[in-house]
Backbone as CSV, one residue per row, in Angstrom:
resi,resn,N_x,N_y,N_z,CA_x,CA_y,CA_z,C_x,C_y,C_z
1,MET,36.020,-4.557,-126.256,37.180,-4.358,-125.361,36.321,-6.016,-124.750
2,PHE,37.777,-6.867,-125.143,37.769,-8.019,-123.917,38.376,-8.191,-122.901
3,VAL,37.902,-8.516,-122.281,38.777,-9.636,-121.328,38.898,-10.844,-120.664
4,PHE,39.414,-11.830,-120.994,38.599,-13.625,-120.554,37.824,-13.490,-121.490
5,GLY,37.739,-13.267,-122.796,36.775,-13.619,-123.361,35.254,-12.600,-123.254
6,VAL,35.371,-11.940,-122.509,33.878,-11.005,-122.101,34.346,-9.695,-122.346
7,ASP,32.791,-8.687,-123.238,33.470,-8.063,-124.100,32.575,-7.035,-122.994
8,ILE,33.545,-6.019,-122.204,33.333,-4.938,-121.169,32.467,-4.077,-121.617
9,SER,32.619,-3.660,-123.095,32.546,-2.248,-123.610,31.039,-2.112,-123.804
10,ASP,30.003,-2.913,-123.453,28.620,-2.838,-123.995,27.793,-2.056,-122.950
11,VAL,27.045,-1.239,-123.158,25.994,-0.498,-121.878,25.907,-1.063,-120.785
12,SER,25.523,-2.620,-120.743,25.289,-2.830,-120.002,26.246,-3.395,-118.496
13,TRP,27.384,-2.986,-119.038,28.314,-3.170,-117.537,28.089,-1.565,-116.700
14,LEU,27.250,-0.453,-117.222,27.125,0.209,-116.295,26.119,0.120,-115.929
15,LEU,24.902,-0.107,-116.647,23.894,-0.015,-115.855,23.279,-1.783,-115.153
16,LEU,23.982,-2.435,-115.253,23.209,-3.717,-114.862,23.983,-3.488,-113.340
17,PRO,25.085,-2.995,-112.625,26.104,-3.008,-111.284,24.952,-2.445,-111.005
18,ILE,24.682,-1.358,-111.515,23.534,-0.101,-110.651,22.607,-1.063,-110.254
19,LEU,21.735,-1.763,-110.997,20.329,-2.122,-110.485,20.920,-3.473,-109.578
20,ALA,21.695,-4.456,-109.535,22.536,-5.193,-108.764,22.408,-4.610,-107.435
21,LEU,23.209,-3.802,-107.712,23.744,-3.270,-106.425,22.648,-2.548,-105.654
22,PHE,21.208,-2.248,-106.318,20.098,-1.492,-105.334,19.742,-2.583,-104.735
23,CYS,19.289,-3.616,-106.065,18.594,-4.359,-105.498,19.200,-5.566,-103.774
24,GLU,20.552,-5.878,-104.286,21.302,-6.540,-103.538,21.550,-5.966,-102.021
25,PHE,20.951,-4.905,-102.043,21.329,-3.856,-100.447,20.106,-4.045,-99.896
26,ILE,19.181,-4.278,-100.683,17.610,-4.532,-99.751,17.841,-5.943,-99.451
27,ASP,18.235,-6.676,-100.379,18.333,-8.161,-100.126,19.001,-8.239,-98.869
28,SER,19.953,-8.205,-99.095,21.510,-8.653,-97.816,20.996,-8.126,-96.514
29,SER,20.062,-6.912,-96.452,19.576,-6.113,-95.370,18.571,-6.418,-94.865
30,LEU,17.811,-7.005,-95.798,16.537,-7.011,-95.230,16.071,-8.781,-95.139
31,GLY,17.024,-9.366,-96.171,16.411,-10.900,-96.346,15.745,-11.241,-97.599
32,MET,15.554,-9.842,-98.914,14.130,-10.685,-99.263,14.474,-9.211,-100.379
33,GLY,14.260,-9.856,-101.167,13.748,-8.125,-102.534,14.703,-8.431,-103.795
34,TYR,15.841,-9.335,-104.091,16.424,-9.288,-104.790,16.163,-9.964,-106.614
35,GLY,15.836,-10.940,-106.348,15.311,-11.591,-107.988,13.320,-10.952,-108.235
36,THR,13.136,-10.639,-106.565,11.452,-10.355,-106.815,11.552,-9.169,-107.619
37,ILE,12.562,-8.176,-106.730,12.618,-6.553,-107.805,13.359,-6.584,-108.955
38,LEU,14.528,-6.753,-109.417,14.967,-7.377,-110.394,14.970,-7.951,-111.312
39,THR,14.199,-9.301,-111.623,13.793,-9.887,-112.267,12.958,-9.195,-113.325
40,PRO,11.277,-8.493,-112.629,10.327,-7.810,-113.404,11.801,-6.858,-114.215
41,VAL,12.269,-5.933,-113.684,13.309,-4.913,-114.385,13.476,-5.101,-115.137
42,LEU,14.566,-6.204,-115.513,15.486,-6.586,-116.776,14.207,-7.105,-117.483
43,LEU,13.379,-7.696,-116.968,12.143,-8.191,-118.061,11.326,-6.672,-118.917
44,THR,11.173,-5.996,-118.139,10.761,-4.707,-118.698,11.968,-4.419,-119.903
45,LEU,13.353,-4.246,-118.795,14.282,-3.887,-120.141,14.396,-4.387,-121.423
46,GLY,13.866,-5.834,-121.681,14.024,-6.115,-122.970,14.991,-7.399,-122.756
47,TYR,15.444,-7.542,-121.292,16.244,-8.917,-121.557,15.338,-10.588,-121.473
48,GLU,15.890,-11.575,-122.156,15.201,-12.831,-122.084,15.308,-13.176,-120.604
49,PRO,14.320,-14.025,-120.450,14.420,-14.994,-119.098,15.209,-16.403,-119.392
50,LEU,15.810,-17.076,-119.992,16.814,-17.446,-120.209,18.003,-17.235,-120.027
51,GLN,18.700,-15.536,-120.240,19.244,-15.021,-119.719,19.197,-14.305,-118.304
52,ILE,18.001,-14.462,-117.346,17.944,-13.514,-116.744,18.105,-14.928,-115.057
53,VAL,17.833,-15.681,-115.578,16.959,-17.237,-114.381,18.704,-17.318,-114.464
54,PRO,19.365,-17.513,-115.184,20.973,-18.435,-114.439,21.506,-17.199,-114.153
55,ALA,21.332,-15.951,-114.270,22.538,-14.725,-113.935,21.881,-14.189,-113.088
56,VAL,20.732,-14.281,-112.261,20.326,-14.244,-110.669,20.811,-15.131,-109.956
57,LEU,21.015,-16.465,-110.584,21.069,-17.412,-109.706,22.339,-17.142,-109.436
58,PHE,23.403,-17.524,-110.217,24.696,-16.661,-109.992,25.237,-15.619,-109.089
59,SER,24.757,-14.515,-109.417,25.118,-13.710,-108.383,24.339,-13.331,-106.814
60,GLU,23.453,-14.678,-107.163,22.871,-14.405,-105.907,23.463,-15.340,-105.001
61,PHE,23.843,-16.939,-105.871,24.650,-17.736,-105.494,26.000,-16.998,-104.199
62,LEU,27.061,-15.776,-105.207,28.047,-15.246,-104.461,27.164,-14.462,-103.372
63,THR,26.594,-13.720,-103.784,26.199,-12.814,-102.855,25.918,-13.109,-101.504
64,GLY,24.906,-14.261,-101.259,23.928,-15.422,-100.517,25.563,-15.086,-99.793
65,ILE,26.540,-16.213,-99.948,27.548,-16.859,-99.338,28.141,-15.870,-98.582
66,THR,28.229,-14.792,-99.678,29.169,-14.012,-98.996,28.352,-13.057,-97.771
67,SER,27.405,-12.590,-98.072,26.687,-12.387,-96.900,26.667,-13.112,-95.403
68,GLY,26.114,-14.299,-96.069,26.527,-14.918,-94.617,27.395,-15.308,-93.790
69,LEU,28.132,-14.914,-94.525,29.684,-15.069,-93.870,29.984,-14.102,-93.377
70,LEU,29.845,-12.573,-94.030,29.803,-11.115,-93.150,28.919,-11.307,-92.231
71,HIS,27.690,-11.378,-92.135,27.022,-11.171,-90.933,27.390,-11.919,-89.775
72,ASN,28.187,-13.772,-90.385,28.769,-14.001,-89.030,29.794,-13.089,-88.800
73,ARG,30.611,-12.628,-89.027,31.750,-11.832,-88.632,31.500,-11.039,-87.967
74,GLU,30.120,-10.094,-88.155,29.897,-9.227,-87.322,29.453,-8.979,-86.474
75,LYS,28.663,-10.755,-86.022,28.047,-11.329,-84.901,26.414,-11.032,-84.835
76,ASN,25.798,-10.472,-86.384,24.241,-10.219,-86.419,24.057,-11.913,-86.171
77,VAL,24.539,-12.921,-86.521,24.530,-13.955,-86.688,25.487,-15.441,-86.002
78,ASN,25.029,-16.091,-85.073,25.771,-17.102,-84.506,26.260,-18.572,-85.738
79,MET,26.916,-18.288,-86.153,26.842,-20.023,-87.614,27.890,-20.527,-86.950
80,ASP,27.837,-20.963,-85.534,28.786,-22.346,-85.513,28.273,-23.807,-86.002
81,PHE,29.351,-24.480,-86.876,28.657,-25.777,-87.402,29.382,-26.723,-86.867
82,THR,30.254,-26.666,-85.950,31.130,-27.725,-85.154,30.447,-28.600,-84.440
83,ASN,30.639,-29.834,-84.464,29.898,-31.170,-84.357,29.181,-31.075,-82.765
84,ASP,28.306,-31.040,-82.322,27.547,-30.812,-80.551,27.560,-32.170,-80.588
85,LYS,28.608,-33.007,-79.916,28.767,-34.246,-79.414,27.669,-34.183,-77.692
86,THR,27.562,-33.307,-77.397,26.833,-32.890,-76.302,25.327,-33.554,-76.722
87,HIS,24.925,-32.792,-77.969,23.569,-33.085,-78.385,22.778,-34.181,-77.730
88,LYS,21.736,-34.489,-77.349,20.713,-35.481,-77.460,20.864,-36.502,-78.251
89,TYR,20.337,-35.404,-79.463,20.365,-36.430,-80.999,21.847,-37.313,-81.183
90,TYR,22.651,-36.498,-81.023,24.164,-37.275,-81.369,24.252,-38.678,-79.978
91,LYS,23.804,-38.147,-79.001,24.078,-38.953,-78.387,23.640,-40.363,-78.175
92,TYR,22.561,-40.163,-78.127,21.580,-40.755,-77.768,20.234,-41.563,-79.221
93,TYR,20.221,-40.821,-80.264,19.714,-40.881,-81.846,21.368,-41.588,-82.862
94,LYS,22.037,-40.819,-82.291,23.480,-41.504,-83.156,23.251,-40.884,-84.414
95,PHE,22.998,-39.770,-84.211,22.952,-38.638,-85.341,24.581,-38.767,-85.828
96,PRO,24.854,-38.270,-86.747,26.804,-37.933,-86.942,26.716,-36.603,-87.173
97,TYR,26.034,-36.021,-87.398,26.451,-34.700,-87.400,25.189,-33.294,-86.440
98,ILE,25.298,-32.694,-85.721,24.565,-31.754,-85.054,25.238,-30.646,-85.033
99,PRO,25.023,-29.506,-85.705,25.552,-28.033,-85.241,25.366,-27.539,-84.475
100,LYS,26.596,-27.231,-83.321,26.444,-26.632,-82.311,25.454,-25.232,-82.178
101,SER,25.071,-24.183,-82.667,24.399,-23.240,-83.546,23.374,-23.130,-83.179
102,LYS,22.031,-22.391,-82.606,20.945,-22.788,-82.856,20.730,-22.097,-84.266
103,ASP,21.123,-21.305,-84.634,21.273,-20.169,-85.929,21.646,-21.233,-87.163
104,ALA,22.851,-22.111,-86.931,23.146,-23.185,-87.914,22.423,-24.228,-88.362
105,LYS,21.575,-24.301,-87.081,20.501,-25.502,-87.016,19.886,-25.192,-87.769
106,VAL,19.116,-24.028,-87.634,18.144,-23.452,-88.744,18.210,-23.180,-90.101
107,PHE,20.022,-22.871,-90.317,20.224,-22.683,-91.189,20.037,-24.103,-92.469
108,LEU,20.316,-25.120,-91.287,20.690,-26.543,-92.361,19.232,-27.047,-92.787
109,ILE,18.567,-26.966,-91.836,16.782,-26.962,-91.938,16.537,-26.399,-93.295
110,LEU,16.275,-24.916,-93.491,16.265,-24.409,-94.666,16.663,-24.220,-95.704
111,ALA,17.888,-25.083,-95.014,18.766,-24.972,-96.429,18.322,-26.733,-97.652
112,SER,18.289,-27.567,-96.490,17.883,-28.856,-97.162,16.539,-28.785,-97.668
113,CYS,15.603,-28.102,-97.268,14.003,-28.029,-97.949,13.868,-26.871,-99.171
114,SER,14.956,-26.702,-99.276,14.905,-25.245,-100.438,15.558,-26.031,-101.696
115,VAL,16.435,-26.510,-101.048,17.386,-28.229,-102.364,16.173,-29.002,-102.613
116,ALA,15.211,-29.310,-101.808,14.424,-30.204,-102.188,13.015,-29.318,-102.786
117,GLY,12.926,-28.017,-102.353,11.826,-27.795,-103.566,12.887,-26.858,-104.966
118,THR,13.987,-26.631,-104.750,14.670,-26.366,-106.353,14.479,-27.340,-107.613
119,ILE,15.106,-28.894,-106.315,15.110,-30.190,-107.549,13.811,-30.736,-107.791
120,ALA,12.797,-29.995,-107.216,11.430,-30.187,-107.919,10.459,-29.402,-109.017
121,ALA,11.289,-28.195,-108.952,10.938,-27.244,-109.516,10.084,-27.116,-110.740
122,VAL,10.720,-28.255,-111.383,10.296,-27.733,-113.044,9.212,-29.114,-112.953
123,ALA,9.440,-29.900,-112.368,8.045,-30.833,-112.448,6.982,-30.414,-111.979
124,ILE,6.934,-29.905,-110.934,5.792,-29.165,-110.224,5.426,-27.467,-111.430
125,ALA,6.039,-27.324,-111.534,5.652,-25.764,-112.152,4.967,-26.228,-113.337
126,LEU,5.195,-26.881,-114.323,4.372,-27.767,-115.358,2.817,-27.683,-115.392
127,ASN,2.679,-28.352,-114.005,1.314,-28.395,-114.208,0.427,-27.240,-113.103
128,ILE,1.105,-25.843,-112.905,0.332,-24.840,-112.047,-0.011,-23.819,-113.229
129,GLN,-1.027,-23.480,-113.351,-1.118,-22.080,-113.935,-0.718,-20.930,-113.438
130,LYS,-0.247,-20.527,-114.552,0.653,-18.871,-113.807,-0.158,-17.899,-112.683
131,ALA,-1.198,-17.813,-113.121,-2.428,-16.670,-112.739,-2.200,-17.296,-111.058
132,THR,-2.827,-18.765,-111.254,-2.916,-19.056,-109.958,-1.695,-19.181,-108.761
133,LEU,-0.725,-19.660,-109.573,0.954,-19.388,-108.440,0.902,-18.489,-108.057
134,LYS,0.566,-16.868,-109.039,1.073,-15.863,-107.997,-0.318,-15.552,-107.553
135,THR,-1.054,-15.608,-107.130,-2.111,-15.360,-106.796,-1.987,-15.883,-105.024
136,PHE,-1.284,-17.178,-105.166,-0.485,-17.906,-104.035,0.651,-17.540,-103.142
137,ILE,1.513,-17.156,-104.030,2.182,-16.503,-103.784,1.949,-14.858,-103.131
138,GLY,1.392,-14.505,-103.655,1.145,-12.881,-102.703,0.160,-12.983,-101.802
139,VAL,-0.738,-14.073,-101.527,-1.518,-13.959,-100.850,-0.555,-14.200,-99.102
140,ILE,0.384,-15.205,-99.466,0.909,-15.730,-98.536,2.164,-14.845,-97.532
141,VAL,2.349,-14.534,-99.116,3.608,-13.463,-98.631,3.110,-11.761,-97.639
142,PHE,1.864,-11.738,-98.603,1.425,-10.355,-97.792,0.785,-10.693,-96.612
143,ALA,0.474,-12.008,-95.990,-0.124,-12.262,-94.760,1.222,-12.473,-94.038
144,MET,2.490,-13.010,-94.030,2.943,-13.037,-93.904,3.711,-11.750,-93.213
145,GLY,3.732,-10.795,-94.378,4.289,-9.732,-93.361,3.497,-8.950,-92.703
146,ALA,2.224,-8.951,-92.673,1.197,-8.391,-92.329,1.674,-8.973,-90.796
147,ILE,1.303,-10.303,-90.482,1.572,-10.648,-89.419,2.560,-9.593,-88.758
148,THR,3.404,-10.338,-89.421,4.984,-9.875,-88.435,4.744,-8.290,-88.407
149,LEU,3.915,-7.514,-88.810,3.757,-5.964,-88.514,3.049,-6.396,-87.466
150,ILE,2.128,-6.781,-87.184,1.164,-6.584,-86.243,1.728,-7.277,-84.973
151,GLY,2.848,-8.426,-85.209,3.409,-8.858,-83.988,4.525,-8.476,-83.530
152,ALA,4.908,-7.358,-84.217,6.498,-7.005,-84.134,7.472,-6.529,-82.978
153,ARG,6.144,-6.196,-81.898,6.415,-5.995,-80.410,6.449,-7.053,-79.536
154,ARG,5.915,-7.721,-80.110,5.718,-9.065,-79.344,7.245,-10.302,-79.050
155,ASN,7.010,-11.235,-78.413,8.638,-11.844,-78.287,7.807,-13.351,-78.302
156,HIS,7.742,-14.074,-79.897,7.896,-15.214,-80.048,8.162,-16.357,-79.949
157,ARG,7.892,-16.947,-79.271,8.372,-17.764,-78.584,9.303,-19.006,-79.648
158,PHE,10.053,-19.790,-79.671,10.872,-20.040,-80.953,10.389,-21.567,-80.696
159,SER,10.360,-22.288,-81.996,9.472,-23.195,-81.791,10.410,-24.149,-83.327
160,TRP,10.469,-25.448,-82.810,11.269,-26.058,-84.166,10.151,-26.528,-85.026
161,LYS,9.299,-26.935,-84.493,8.399,-27.637,-85.541,8.059,-25.873,-86.681
162,LYS,7.527,-24.739,-85.679,7.225,-24.156,-87.015,8.365,-23.497,-87.821
163,ILE,9.738,-23.984,-87.658,11.043,-24.079,-88.231,10.880,-24.706,-89.454
164,ILE,10.656,-26.050,-89.535,10.621,-27.258,-90.196,8.785,-27.146,-91.007
165,GLY,7.807,-26.349,-90.350,6.567,-25.967,-91.287,7.257,-24.770,-92.167
166,LEU,7.760,-23.974,-91.901,8.214,-22.377,-92.523,9.402,-23.573,-93.521
167,GLY,10.046,-24.254,-93.267,11.613,-25.120,-94.754,9.893,-25.203,-95.688
168,THR,8.954,-26.064,-95.130,8.363,-27.086,-95.843,7.631,-26.230,-97.145
169,ILE,6.812,-24.967,-96.493,6.198,-24.108,-97.061,7.132,-23.578,-97.980
170,ALA,8.676,-22.947,-97.867,9.162,-21.719,-98.708,9.729,-22.864,-99.744
171,SER,9.820,-24.245,-99.457,10.568,-25.545,-100.397,9.298,-25.000,-101.577
172,PHE,7.884,-25.585,-101.066,7.084,-25.391,-102.178,6.973,-24.254,-102.860
173,ASN,7.031,-22.956,-101.778,7.197,-21.743,-102.521,8.665,-21.913,-103.907
174,LYS,9.502,-22.014,-103.810,10.507,-21.902,-104.286,10.388,-23.356,-105.909
175,GLY,10.151,-24.384,-105.260,9.749,-24.893,-106.209,9.029,-24.850,-106.888
176,LEU,7.742,-23.879,-107.107,7.080,-23.874,-108.100,6.766,-22.496,-108.869
177,SER,7.915,-21.507,-108.199,8.329,-20.014,-108.880,9.543,-19.919,-108.771
178,GLY,10.303,-20.760,-108.259,11.712,-20.058,-107.916,11.772,-18.507,-107.032
179,GLY,10.415,-17.884,-106.479,10.146,-16.980,-106.256,9.338,-16.817,-104.567
180,GLY,9.589,-15.868,-104.694,8.707,-15.748,-102.835,9.299,-15.995,-102.310
181,TYR,10.791,-16.708,-101.889,11.479,-17.405,-100.826,12.028,-16.187,-100.023
182,GLY,12.446,-15.160,-99.850,13.106,-14.383,-99.155,12.445,-14.059,-98.314
183,PRO,10.498,-13.050,-98.918,9.640,-12.446,-97.907,9.173,-13.486,-96.774
184,LEU,8.992,-14.651,-97.634,8.612,-16.044,-96.747,9.223,-16.460,-95.535
185,VAL,10.612,-16.521,-95.886,11.293,-17.038,-94.961,11.756,-16.455,-93.884
186,THR,11.982,-15.080,-94.148,12.641,-14.250,-93.364,11.346,-13.685,-92.336
187,SER,10.344,-13.622,-92.429,9.109,-13.208,-91.683,8.656,-14.177,-91.247
188,GLY,8.882,-15.498,-91.784,8.668,-16.689,-91.383,9.510,-17.022,-89.698
189,GLN,10.840,-16.941,-90.286,11.604,-17.493,-88.953,11.495,-16.250,-87.912
190,ILE,11.423,-14.826,-88.453,11.002,-13.809,-86.747,9.424,-14.595,-86.098
191,LEU,8.507,-14.725,-86.943,7.716,-15.505,-86.453,7.337,-16.783,-85.640
192,SER,9.071,-17.230,-86.150,9.450,-18.786,-85.227,9.783,-18.469,-84.133
193,GLY,10.210,-17.142,-83.758,10.884,-16.900,-82.242,12.409,-16.554,-82.594
194,LEU,12.792,-16.364,-83.949,14.345,-15.757,-84.117,14.677,-14.575,-83.939
195,ASN,15.420,-14.417,-83.854,15.655,-12.579,-83.989,15.753,-11.869,-85.373
196,THR,15.549,-10.735,-85.523,15.102,-10.334,-86.771,16.529,-10.447,-87.801
197,LYS,17.610,-10.119,-86.784,19.292,-9.498,-87.539,19.711,-11.508,-88.020
198,SER,18.983,-12.172,-86.906,19.678,-13.902,-87.308,18.584,-14.763,-88.409
199,ALA,17.731,-13.782,-88.512,16.687,-13.996,-89.807,17.105,-13.851,-91.074
200,VAL,17.546,-12.396,-91.496,18.151,-12.052,-92.502,19.132,-12.588,-93.416
201,ALA,20.687,-12.976,-91.811,21.932,-13.287,-92.465,21.089,-14.907,-92.342
202,ILE,20.865,-15.494,-91.941,20.245,-16.568,-92.620,19.611,-17.149,-93.451
203,THR,18.596,-15.962,-94.185,18.242,-16.275,-95.548,19.017,-16.203,-96.592
204,SER,19.949,-15.236,-96.596,20.328,-14.640,-97.508,21.415,-16.006,-97.598
205,PHE,21.915,-16.702,-96.390,23.170,-17.794,-96.310,22.617,-18.928,-97.202
206,ALA,21.181,-19.168,-96.869,20.187,-20.275,-97.378,19.909,-19.778,-98.982
207,GLU,19.474,-19.065,-99.540,19.502,-19.230,-100.675,20.645,-18.818,-101.331
208,GLY,21.452,-18.712,-101.111,23.200,-18.148,-101.546,22.966,-20.101,-101.870
209,PHE,22.930,-20.952,-101.098,23.108,-22.215,-101.024,22.195,-22.944,-102.055
210,THR,20.797,-22.711,-101.948,19.873,-22.796,-102.702,19.994,-22.081,-104.708
211,CYS,20.690,-21.388,-104.764,21.305,-20.711,-105.825,22.006,-21.777,-106.571
212,LEU,22.994,-22.182,-105.542,24.261,-22.774,-106.343,23.554,-23.889,-106.467
213,VAL,23.168,-25.041,-105.905,22.006,-26.386,-106.600,21.690,-25.389,-107.712
214,GLY,20.647,-24.320,-108.087,20.192,-24.638,-108.967,21.282,-24.160,-110.365
215,ILE,22.007,-23.129,-109.888,22.998,-23.164,-111.027,23.637,-24.517,-111.626
216,THR,23.963,-25.450,-110.392,24.225,-26.386,-111.331,23.965,-27.109,-112.038
217,ALA,22.755,-27.011,-111.181,21.325,-28.318,-112.036,21.013,-27.764,-113.236
218,TYR,20.923,-26.140,-113.828,21.267,-25.525,-114.894,22.618,-25.941,-115.990
219,PHE,23.891,-26.194,-114.937,24.634,-26.541,-116.307,24.290,-28.446,-116.231
220,ILE,24.056,-29.083,-115.782,24.312,-30.323,-116.163,22.746,-30.430,-116.896
221,ALA,21.755,-29.519,-117.215,20.909,-29.798,-118.371,21.457,-29.001,-120.191
222,GLY,22.453,-29.473,-119.593,23.427,-28.246,-120.842,23.427,-27.184,-121.336
223,LYS,22.702,-26.315,-119.795,22.527,-24.958,-120.206,23.793,-23.965,-120.157
224,THR,23.497,-22.978,-120.796,24.969,-21.535,-121.021,24.411,-20.789,-120.162
225,VAL,25.418,-19.784,-119.436,24.941,-18.559,-119.189,26.250,-17.562,-119.512
226,ASP,24.957,-16.620,-120.231,25.140,-15.290,-120.846,26.073,-14.207,-119.929
227,TRP,27.990,-14.725,-119.901,28.792,-13.801,-119.141,28.706,-12.647,-118.921
228,ASN,28.560,-12.079,-120.494,28.453,-10.841,-120.518,27.088,-9.558,-118.975
229,PHE,25.724,-10.982,-119.393,25.122,-10.383,-118.806,25.317,-10.929,-116.850
230,ALA,25.459,-11.878,-116.722,25.800,-12.140,-115.512,27.217,-11.628,-114.696
231,ILE,28.012,-11.030,-115.192,29.275,-11.010,-114.756,28.847,-9.556,-114.189
232,PRO,28.219,-8.620,-115.013,27.934,-6.751,-114.401,26.795,-7.300,-113.325
233,LEU,26.523,-8.287,-113.207,25.247,-8.348,-112.234,25.858,-8.853,-110.819
234,ALA,26.985,-9.225,-111.082,27.507,-10.172,-109.912,28.153,-9.210,-109.503
235,VAL,29.039,-8.309,-110.308,29.920,-7.384,-109.667,29.008,-6.563,-108.799
236,GLY,27.961,-6.011,-109.082,27.190,-4.934,-108.721,26.734,-5.574,-107.155
237,ALA,25.928,-6.877,-107.465,25.629,-7.507,-106.131,26.532,-7.342,-105.089
238,MET,27.837,-7.742,-105.487,28.800,-8.485,-104.771,29.229,-6.695,-103.775
239,LEU,29.621,-5.640,-104.583,29.255,-4.218,-104.251,28.600,-3.875,-102.724
240,SER,27.565,-4.316,-102.821,26.420,-3.802,-101.850,26.350,-4.505,-100.456
241,VAL,27.437,-5.502,-100.423,26.955,-6.338,-99.266,27.763,-6.088,-98.110
242,PRO,28.753,-6.256,-98.271,29.639,-4.948,-96.850,29.068,-3.958,-96.345
243,LEU,28.275,-3.036,-97.152,27.087,-2.172,-96.686,26.260,-2.186,-96.139
244,ALA,25.185,-3.147,-96.715,24.040,-3.711,-95.795,24.615,-4.481,-94.513
245,VAL,25.550,-5.006,-94.578,25.979,-6.117,-93.373,25.618,-4.965,-92.314
246,GLN,26.878,-4.029,-92.489,26.977,-2.789,-91.267,25.698,-1.961,-91.497
247,THR,24.710,-1.965,-92.200,23.561,-0.961,-91.920,22.792,-2.605,-91.382
248,VAL,22.364,-3.635,-90.960,22.233,-4.684,-90.179,22.703,-4.354,-88.666
249,LYS,23.681,-4.189,-88.242,24.361,-4.215,-87.324,24.289,-2.743,-86.702
250,LYS,23.666,-2.070,-87.670,23.407,-0.635,-86.749,22.467,-0.334,-85.720
251,ILE,21.044,-1.388,-86.960,19.842,-0.557,-86.888,19.203,-1.817,-85.831
252,PRO,18.329,-1.063,-85.022,18.054,-1.601,-83.853,16.975,-2.830,-84.281
253,GLU,17.063,-3.853,-83.054,16.196,-5.157,-83.317,14.743,-4.959,-83.904
254,GLU,13.857,-3.623,-83.146,12.561,-3.563,-83.212,12.167,-2.986,-84.472
255,LYS,13.029,-1.830,-85.016,13.215,-1.185,-86.287,13.205,-2.001,-87.363
256,LEU,14.011,-2.939,-86.958,14.732,-3.176,-88.377,13.738,-4.543,-88.376
257,THR,12.585,-5.028,-87.472,11.310,-6.195,-87.766,10.250,-5.181,-88.207
258,LEU,9.979,-3.801,-87.852,9.208,-3.597,-88.804,9.831,-2.817,-89.985
259,ILE,10.767,-2.308,-90.189,10.775,-2.807,-91.930,10.595,-4.108,-92.662
260,VAL,11.024,-5.020,-91.835,10.918,-6.335,-93.276,9.453,-6.486,-93.099
261,GLY,8.747,-6.201,-92.314,6.851,-6.551,-92.336,6.466,-5.936,-92.933
262,LEU,6.723,-4.394,-92.918,6.578,-3.304,-93.777,6.974,-3.717,-95.155
263,VAL,8.352,-4.037,-95.491,8.503,-4.571,-96.995,8.250,-5.843,-97.765
264,THR,7.784,-6.756,-96.639,7.423,-8.127,-96.604,5.556,-8.087,-97.462
265,THR,5.042,-6.933,-96.702,3.339,-6.769,-97.075,3.392,-6.200,-98.431
266,THR,4.640,-5.467,-98.455,4.282,-4.151,-99.701,4.832,-5.669,-101.103
267,LEU,5.691,-5.917,-100.965,6.276,-7.003,-102.289,4.625,-7.932,-102.470
268,GLY,4.171,-8.395,-101.400,2.950,-9.613,-101.567,1.814,-8.764,-102.007
269,LEU,1.716,-7.243,-101.709,0.656,-6.296,-102.422,1.303,-6.232,-103.428
270,ILE,2.075,-5.883,-104.256,2.363,-5.711,-105.667,2.390,-6.839,-106.371
271,VAL,2.627,-8.444,-105.527,2.620,-9.339,-106.754,0.711,-9.754,-106.939
272,LEU,-0.120,-8.986,-105.840,-1.176,-9.558,-105.835,-2.259,-8.083,-106.505
273,LEU,-1.527,-7.128,-107.127,-2.107,-6.230,-107.628,-1.557,-6.167,-109.289
274,SER,-0.436,-7.458,-109.253,0.499,-7.420,-111.117,-0.372,-8.363,-111.609
275,LEU,-1.746,-8.752,-110.545,-2.323,-10.118,-111.276,-3.395,-9.178,-112.600
276,GLY,-3.875,-7.868,-112.351,-4.912,-7.622,-113.573,-4.447,-7.669,-114.694
277,SER,-2.820,-7.079,-114.661,-1.833,-7.020,-115.675,-1.349,-7.784,-116.626
278,ALA,-1.427,-9.498,-115.594,-0.889,-10.460,-116.165,-1.197,-10.710,-117.599
């Protein structure tokens, strides 16, 4: 059966939404896990990388933007993009635009760095051995998770220098592999002094913007998207977002921080252990 040229009778229209719903619930509630979990599963099921990459980018663009907007509506984050004309950089350094809220400023820094990483991806990745790349990502993600767990009960002092450094490292990760973004950015924001709920929301929003750049670059390069594959993923992923946002709203801050640290450490460990079978 075809709807708008898309075959919805394929069995993937039952399997893919379920997988995407599960992975996106984790991603939108913890700021990580969608591509990290979903891509290896889809490869195991026999799908081709050129099917997976654009489809994951497309679905994560939709869910990232939607998740960020819903998190903002539920007050998990304060995304006030009103131009702050009282800010010193606007008044004295003649910056044309400075967003009013701290969360919006953090988003802009991370999104800008992520765009740079996405654009540089192909050129850099061609010169890096896969094993070296996976080792780097695994070590840094594991370390960030461990540090988050150790410092979960501490109040970290907010630092713009840490945020800028985080954005640079995250864009390096994203530029090299397209992966390891959520665990690094979410835990990094917490260690930079941002509260956990804001960190989760900002990561989803920033990654959605990054995926928009990625999918645009894919189209410019003349590549096509397998919509029979992409649309089921997008449908399942979108269904999970409202539930994930409500979950973040209701979980106590300290408990959410512990969960983020645990999941980040686990993902880093999985990457390192997978080196032996690569």
